[in-house]
C-alpha positions as CSV (number, residue, x, y, z in Angstrom):
1,X,117.7,-35.0,-72.7
2,X,121.2,-36.1,-71.8
3,X,120.5,-39.4,-73.5
4,X,119.6,-37.8,-76.8
5,X,122.3,-37.6,-79.4
6,X,122.9,-34.4,-81.3
7,X,121.0,-34.2,-84.6
8,X,122.7,-33.9,-88.0
9,X,119.4,-33.3,-89.8
10,X,118.2,-34.5,-93.2
11,X,119.4,-32.4,-96.1
12,X,117.2,-32.3,-99.2
13,X,116.0,-30.1,-102.1
14,X,112.8,-28.2,-101.7
15,X,112.0,-26.1,-104.7
16,X,114.9,-23.9,-105.4
17,X,116.6,-24.4,-102.0
18,X,118.7,-26.9,-100.2
19,X,117.0,-27.4,-96.8
20,X,117.6,-29.3,-93.6
21,X,114.9,-31.0,-91.6
22,X,115.2,-31.9,-87.9
23,X,113.1,-32.6,-84.8
24,X,112.3,-30.0,-82.2
25,X,110.3,-30.0,-78.9
26,X,107.8,-27.2,-79.0
27,X,106.0,-26.1,-75.8
28,X,102.2,-26.9,-76.0
29,X,102.5,-29.8,-78.4
30,X,102.8,-33.4,-77.3
31,X,104.7,-34.6,-80.4
32,X,108.0,-33.1,-81.6
33,X,107.7,-30.9,-84.6
34,X,109.6,-31.8,-87.8
35,X,111.2,-28.4,-88.7
36,X,112.5,-27.3,-92.1
37,X,115.1,-24.5,-92.6
38,X,116.7,-23.2,-95.7
39,X,120.5,-23.8,-96.2
40,X,121.3,-22.2,-99.6
41,X,119.9,-21.9,-103.1
42,X,120.3,-24.9,-105.5
43,X,122.1,-22.8,-108.0
44,X,123.7,-19.4,-108.6
45,X,124.9,-17.0,-106.0
46,X,125.1,-18.5,-102.5
47,X,125.3,-22.1,-103.6
48,X,127.4,-24.2,-101.1
49,X,129.3,-27.4,-101.6
50,X,128.1,-30.7,-100.0
51,X,130.5,-30.4,-97.1
52,X,129.6,-26.7,-96.6
53,X,125.9,-27.6,-96.6
54,X,126.4,-30.2,-93.9
55,X,128.3,-27.7,-91.8
56,X,125.7,-25.1,-92.3
57,X,122.9,-27.6,-91.4
58,X,124.6,-28.3,-88.1
59,X,124.9,-24.6,-87.4
60,X,121.2,-24.1,-88.1
61,X,120.2,-26.9,-85.8
62,X,122.4,-25.6,-83.0
63,X,121.1,-22.1,-83.4
64,X,117.5,-23.4,-83.1
65,X,118.2,-24.9,-79.7
66,X,116.6,-28.2,-80.7
67,X,119.4,-30.2,-78.9
68,X,119.7,-28.0,-75.8
69,X,118.5,-29.3,-72.4
70,X,116.8,-26.0,-71.7
71,X,114.5,-26.5,-74.7
72,X,113.3,-29.9,-73.4
73,X,112.9,-28.4,-69.9
74,X,110.6,-25.7,-71.2
75,X,108.7,-28.3,-73.2
76,X,108.2,-30.6,-70.2
77,X,107.2,-27.7,-68.0
78,X,104.5,-26.6,-70.5
79,X,102.8,-29.9,-70.0
80,X,103.2,-30.4,-66.3
81,X,100.8,-27.5,-65.8
82,X,101.9,-27.3,-62.2
83,X,100.4,-24.5,-60.1
84,X,102.3,-23.1,-57.2
85,X,99.6,-24.4,-54.8
86,X,100.0,-28.0,-56.1
87,X,103.8,-27.8,-56.0
88,X,103.8,-26.3,-52.4
89,X,101.8,-29.4,-51.3
90,X,104.4,-31.7,-52.9
91,X,107.1,-29.7,-51.2
92,X,105.5,-29.9,-47.8
93,X,105.0,-33.7,-48.2
94,X,108.7,-34.0,-49.0
95,X,109.6,-31.9,-45.9
96,X,107.5,-34.2,-43.6
97,X,109.4,-37.2,-45.0
98,X,112.7,-35.5,-44.1
99,X,111.4,-35.1,-40.6
100,X,111.6,-31.4,-40.5
101,X,110.8,-30.0,-37.0
102,X,107.0,-29.7,-36.5
103,X,107.4,-26.0,-35.4
104,X,109.2,-25.2,-38.7
105,X,106.6,-27.0,-40.7
106,X,103.9,-25.1,-38.8
107,X,105.5,-21.8,-39.7
108,X,105.9,-22.8,-43.4
109,X,102.2,-24.0,-43.6
110,X,101.0,-20.8,-41.9
111,X,102.9,-18.5,-44.3
112,X,101.5,-20.4,-47.3
113,X,97.9,-20.6,-46.1
114,X,97.6,-17.1,-44.7
115,X,99.8,-15.0,-46.9
116,X,101.4,-16.6,-50.0
117,X,98.7,-18.8,-51.6
118,X,95.7,-16.3,-51.2
119,X,97.8,-13.2,-52.3
120,X,96.0,-11.5,-55.2
121,X,98.5,-11.1,-58.0
122,X,97.1,-9.1,-60.9
123,X,93.6,-10.4,-60.0
124,X,94.6,-14.1,-59.5
125,X,95.5,-15.9,-56.3
126,X,99.2,-16.6,-56.2
127,X,98.6,-20.3,-55.5
128,X,96.6,-20.7,-58.7
129,X,99.4,-19.3,-60.9
130,X,101.5,-21.8,-63.0
131,X,105.1,-22.0,-62.0
132,X,106.1,-21.2,-65.5
133,X,104.3,-17.8,-65.2
134,X,105.9,-16.8,-61.9
135,X,108.8,-14.5,-63.0
136,X,110.1,-11.2,-61.9
137,X,107.0,-9.1,-62.2
138,X,104.9,-11.7,-60.4
139,X,107.5,-12.2,-57.7
140,X,107.8,-8.5,-57.1
141,X,104.0,-8.2,-56.8
142,X,104.0,-10.8,-54.1
143,X,106.7,-9.0,-52.2
144,X,104.8,-5.8,-52.4
145,X,101.7,-7.6,-51.2
146,X,103.6,-8.7,-48.1
147,X,104.9,-5.2,-47.5
148,X,101.4,-3.7,-47.8
149,X,100.3,-6.3,-45.2
150,X,102.6,-4.7,-42.6
151,X,105.0,-7.6,-42.2
152,X,108.5,-7.0,-41.0
153,X,111.4,-7.2,-43.4
154,X,112.7,-10.3,-41.7
155,X,109.3,-12.0,-42.0
156,X,109.0,-11.0,-45.7
157,X,112.4,-12.5,-46.3
158,X,111.4,-15.7,-44.5
159,X,108.2,-16.0,-46.5
160,X,109.8,-15.4,-49.8
161,X,112.4,-18.0,-48.9
162,X,109.5,-20.5,-48.8
163,X,108.6,-19.5,-52.4
164,X,112.2,-20.2,-53.5
165,X,112.3,-23.6,-51.8
166,X,109.0,-24.7,-53.4
167,X,110.5,-23.9,-56.8
168,X,113.8,-25.7,-56.1
169,X,112.0,-29.0,-55.6
170,X,110.4,-29.0,-59.0
171,X,112.9,-31.1,-60.9
172,X,113.0,-33.7,-63.6
173,X,114.3,-37.3,-63.3
174,X,117.9,-36.1,-63.6
175,X,117.5,-33.6,-60.8
176,X,117.5,-30.6,-63.1
177,X,115.2,-27.7,-62.2
178,X,112.2,-27.5,-64.6
179,X,111.7,-23.8,-63.7
180,X,115.2,-22.4,-63.0
181,X,115.1,-19.0,-61.5
182,X,118.1,-16.8,-60.6
183,X,116.4,-14.8,-57.9
184,X,119.5,-12.9,-57.0
185,X,119.9,-11.4,-60.5
186,X,116.2,-10.5,-60.9
187,X,116.6,-7.2,-59.3
188,X,113.8,-7.8,-56.8
189,X,113.2,-5.1,-54.3
190,X,113.0,-6.9,-50.9
191,X,113.0,-4.9,-47.6
192,X,116.4,-5.1,-45.9
193,X,116.7,-6.2,-42.3
194,X,118.2,-3.5,-40.1
195,X,119.9,-5.6,-37.4
196,X,120.3,-2.6,-35.1
197,X,116.6,-1.8,-35.3
198,X,115.3,-5.4,-35.5
199,X,112.5,-6.0,-33.0
200,X,113.7,-8.4,-30.3
201,X,111.0,-8.7,-27.7
202,X,112.2,-9.1,-24.2
203,X,111.2,-8.3,-20.6
204,X,112.7,-5.4,-18.8
205,X,114.4,-5.9,-15.4
206,X,111.4,-4.4,-13.7
207,X,109.0,-6.8,-15.3
208,X,111.2,-9.8,-14.5
209,X,111.5,-8.7,-10.8
210,X,107.7,-8.4,-10.7
211,X,107.2,-11.9,-12.2
212,X,109.7,-13.4,-9.8
213,X,108.3,-11.7,-6.6
214,X,104.6,-11.1,-7.2
215,X,102.5,-13.0,-4.6
216,X,99.6,-13.2,-7.1
217,X,101.6,-15.5,-9.4
218,X,101.8,-19.2,-8.5
219,X,105.1,-20.3,-7.1
220,X,105.7,-22.8,-9.9
221,X,105.1,-20.1,-12.5
222,X,107.5,-17.8,-10.7
223,X,110.1,-20.5,-10.7
224,X,109.7,-20.9,-14.4
225,X,110.1,-17.2,-15.0
226,X,113.2,-17.1,-12.8
227,X,114.7,-20.1,-14.7
228,X,114.2,-18.6,-18.1
229,X,115.4,-15.2,-17.0
230,X,118.5,-16.5,-15.3
231,X,119.6,-19.0,-18.1
232,X,118.1,-17.5,-21.3
233,X,116.3,-20.8,-22.0
234,X,113.6,-20.7,-24.7
235,X,110.2,-21.5,-23.2
236,X,110.0,-24.8,-25.1
237,X,113.4,-25.8,-23.7
238,X,112.3,-24.9,-20.1
239,X,109.1,-26.9,-20.4
240,X,110.9,-29.9,-21.7
241,X,113.2,-30.3,-18.7
242,X,112.9,-33.6,-16.9
243,X,113.8,-34.1,-13.2
244,X,116.5,-36.6,-14.1
245,X,118.2,-34.0,-16.2
246,X,118.8,-31.7,-13.2
247,X,122.3,-32.4,-11.8
248,X,124.6,-31.3,-9.1
249,X,121.9,-30.1,-6.7
250,X,120.3,-28.0,-9.3
251,X,123.4,-26.1,-10.4
252,X,123.4,-27.8,-13.9
253,X,120.6,-28.8,-16.2
254,X,121.0,-31.0,-19.3
255,X,119.0,-29.3,-22.2
256,X,118.5,-31.8,-25.1
257,X,114.8,-31.9,-25.4
258,X,112.0,-29.4,-25.9
259,X,108.2,-29.3,-25.6
260,X,106.0,-28.0,-28.4
261,X,102.2,-28.0,-28.5
262,X,101.9,-30.8,-26.0
263,X,104.6,-32.9,-27.7
264,X,108.1,-33.8,-26.6
265,X,110.9,-33.5,-29.2
266,X,114.3,-35.1,-28.6
267,X,116.1,-32.3,-30.4
268,X,116.5,-28.5,-30.0
269,X,115.9,-25.6,-32.4
270,X,119.7,-25.5,-33.0
271,X,122.2,-28.4,-32.9
272,X,124.1,-26.9,-30.0
273,X,122.3,-28.8,-27.2
274,X,124.5,-28.7,-24.1
275,X,124.7,-28.7,-20.4
276,X,123.9,-25.3,-19.0
277,X,124.6,-23.8,-15.6
278,X,122.1,-21.8,-13.7
279,X,124.0,-18.6,-12.9
280,X,122.9,-15.0,-12.2
281,X,124.3,-13.9,-15.6
282,X,121.6,-14.6,-18.2
283,X,122.6,-16.1,-21.5
284,X,120.6,-13.5,-23.4
285,X,120.4,-9.8,-22.4
286,X,118.0,-7.1,-23.4
């Protein structure tokens, strides 16, 4: 669209009227439509001069939106016929090429497969809806579906963020979104996360003492529990520790890898991989 020049139109007489003809993209039609609009009568009251007719013709074309990028975007979107399911597959492929963490990809895929795509929205699975049809009412229906499913506010926000990211990747060759959505101004009712009441699962001191001292638990497992409890390591970080990363007689451990589903990853969940000391004071408290 940016390469198209603004139209001046073709001015001619049609019956008792001066008219202007111009091209316009119309959703649902492969070829542009040759439009005709009246400018002024050819005589009598309302007759305009030649220069006034040219100016009025430009105003008519501008008002029609024929030269606006948004008009072309809607036109292209009407033919792409992209469903949310198809676009989500494209989005996931792009995420894999960016080498997104496997655990993150797993969570995204799980949210799509189990909750978003099969959600019944006005009798139709959300995944089968066309992106052009997913607007405020549909988005709110999806959110209500997640709420009715008993998901926590934080989980609902995370899942709806997936929907936003799928939309953001649907762009034309110039990088412009084909289905622009201002989600913040839609007035969607999304459950708010109460950080004070947010569920943060953790073991109590009594449970940790039992795990560390119980004779029924294997020594290696007890050592793993003690390590996680004393340092606040995530379980994947703890399982990813190599013997050569244990320094200073066990007082320091280099944490820059993690284990996930039988695989070793040379990065952590956050970018703050560092050397951590094993001290009685835990990094995280209950």
